[in-house]
C-alpha positions, 0 to 999 in steps of 0.5 A: 766835347761831343761827337759829330753824331750827338742825339741832342744839341742845345746851342747858345741857350739863354734865359732870364727872369726878372732880376736874374740871368739864369742861363748865359749862352749855354751849349750842351750835347748828349750822344745816343745811348749815353749817360751824361751827368749835369752838375752844378750848385743850386742856382747854376741853371741845371733845372732851367736848362731841363725845363727848356728841353722839356717845354716847361719854359721857352728859351730867350735865345738859342736853338735845340737840335734832335738828330741834327734837326732843329726842333721847337719845343713849346710845351711838355706835350711837344717834348713827349712827342719828340721822345723826351721824358723828365723825372722831376726832383720835386714829385709831381704825382697826384696823391688822391689817385692810384699809382696806375692812374698817375703813371698813365694820366691822360694816356689811359688805355681804352676798351675796344670801343674807345669809349671807356677806360680799360682799367684792368689793362691800365693796372696790368701795364702799370704793374709791369713797369713797377715790376721791371724796376723791382718796386714792391708797390701795388699799382692799385694803391693810392699814392698818398699811402706811399713813402717818399722813396716809393713815390720817387720810384713811381715817378721813374716808372711814369717816365719809363712809360713814355718809351722815350729816346731821352730821359732827363732825371733831376735828383732821382736818387735823393729819396732812395735807399742804396738798394733802390739806387742800385736798382735804378742804376741797373735800369739806366744801364739797360736803357743805355744798351738799348740806345736811350740817352739819359741826362743825370742831375745829381749832387751826389758826386760819388753816384755821378762817377759810378754811373755817368759816361761824361759830365758837364759842369754849369756855374752861375748860368754858364757852361764851365766844362764837359769831360769824360768821367775818367778825365776828372776826380771829385775834387776837380769837379767840386772846384769847377762847381763852386769856383773856389776851393771848398772848405771843410765839408763838415765843420765841427767843433767840440762843444760843451753839452748842457742839460737834457732838453728833450726826453722821450720814453717808451714812445709809440704812435700806434703805426710805426714807432715801437717803444722808442727811448730818446734824449737830446741835450742842449749843444748836441747834434743828434743824428738819426740814421736808418733805411727808408721806412725805418721810422725816422720821420715817424719819430720826429713827426711824433715828437713835434706833434704832427702825428699824435703819440698813443703811448709813452712820455715826452719831457721838455726841459724836465717837464712832462708834456703832451704834444698834441699838435705842432702849435703846442710844440712851437710854444714849447720852444721847438722847430721842425724842418720837414723832409719834403720842403715843397709839400710840407714847408713852403707856401709856393705862391708867396714871396720870400719875405712872407715864407720867412716871417710867417712863424713870427707873425705874433711878434711882428703884429699889432692886434690883427695887423702885420707891421710890414716894416718889422717883417721887412727888417726881420726877413732882411736880417735872416736873408743876410745872416744865412746868405740866401740868394734872392733878387729881393724879398718879394721874389716868389719862393718857388723861383728860388733854387732848392738850397735857398728854399731850404735856407728860408725854411730854416731861417723861419724857425730861427726867427723864433729862437728855438731851444730844440730844432729838428731837421728831417733830411736838411740837405736833400737835393742841395748843392755841395757849397750850400751843404757846407753852409747848413752844416756850419749853421747847425754847428753854430746853433749847437754852440749857442746851446740849441739841441739839434736833431737831424734825420739823414740818409746821407751817411757821410753827413751823419758821421761828419755832423753828429755828436751822437748817432742813433740807428733805427730799424722797423720802428725801433732804435737798434744802435747808439754810437758816439762820434768817435766810435761810429763808422759807416759799416757799423751803422749799415750793419745795425740798419740792415740786421737790426742787431742792437749795439749800444756804444 
């Protein structure tokens, strides 16, 4: 467990929501200068525990101690004054503001008279933080112009700006490349040497075993175990997380592929894509690999009409089409699960039912009136089919775990019975058990003749799920591999060198 000199102690923490006991008398302690991993499935209680620590929620029972002194954290401002900072999984930046404005929002340096903001000093300090993280971003740039990975690193810089004694990091590497992750780990190790404590939440257990000193497992809102990292292996941790033996992580059957359902030739979007040729068959799972900024998201957004193509030809089921907007793509039998589920996929202030059936409104409506009985039955059918964990269909979607939110978005498209389904980072920030369920669902869709295209930064996932793999670099497809011939080394070599290699 913890030494007698723990910097942080959370004792007997309980928290309930309507229909859900999120935490049940949880104990959690972090030593000074320790990197402590907190792991568990989505819905295990990790985020709730961190929201209590950072003042976003109040505990129902229990107490918090910092350096053996009982503290009451009633708000995020209280947490910051106590030296506690948080990097959230879901980005909390304001897109319309600059990087520097976001980092120092509400804490802007002032001129000598304390009347005006010292903008020059603000951008200078922000740039110093970014340079410390080796982030190639101008502090004067607008956040809306940055990639997801760059925004994540800005979140890290913002957390560091508080000069905290304890930093909680919720899935900080989920949008980062291997190189960016290593830079972050170097910063974490340097902070550890300075006596700063870090709580590291991640579903990537290989990263946990690389960086953490100790690991605490939560399951169903309860404390299961705390161990030094060298006392466990990945299989033991997974068994503690899911409470059962884990099945095959990448369920995959040999499926007879059918005719080409989607084909693009010489496709360009005028910004990132450069003469892309691609085809996708019914019954096939096509993996799209590459580093951040390689053009993967640009490709799938262009295919789905989120961004218009300026050159090239797209064929759907052999017919030349001009996909000018997502509505057109949907009518052509396509579905699209976007990379950022909260920003691009969910209606956070609406219930599970509405989020799930919203794409099927024409089918469940009479003239201008929604048939709520049909909506209820349709939502219930897919909640059961995809094993979505929710107290009821009227639960706000924002209160579900990340994995269950992702399943709702996938279910939304399945209500339309698409012939082509595009998934952009479908398991980002999702627990191991839910990943298995989503992989099994993709496999079943392929069996049913659906053409599945998956963008993923998780190379084991790409290798484990895909029938065929395309590698992108600098807006081009630079390599193609069959399932049998693909390896992690081959994919990384193509992604970094850009040398064309077609199996």
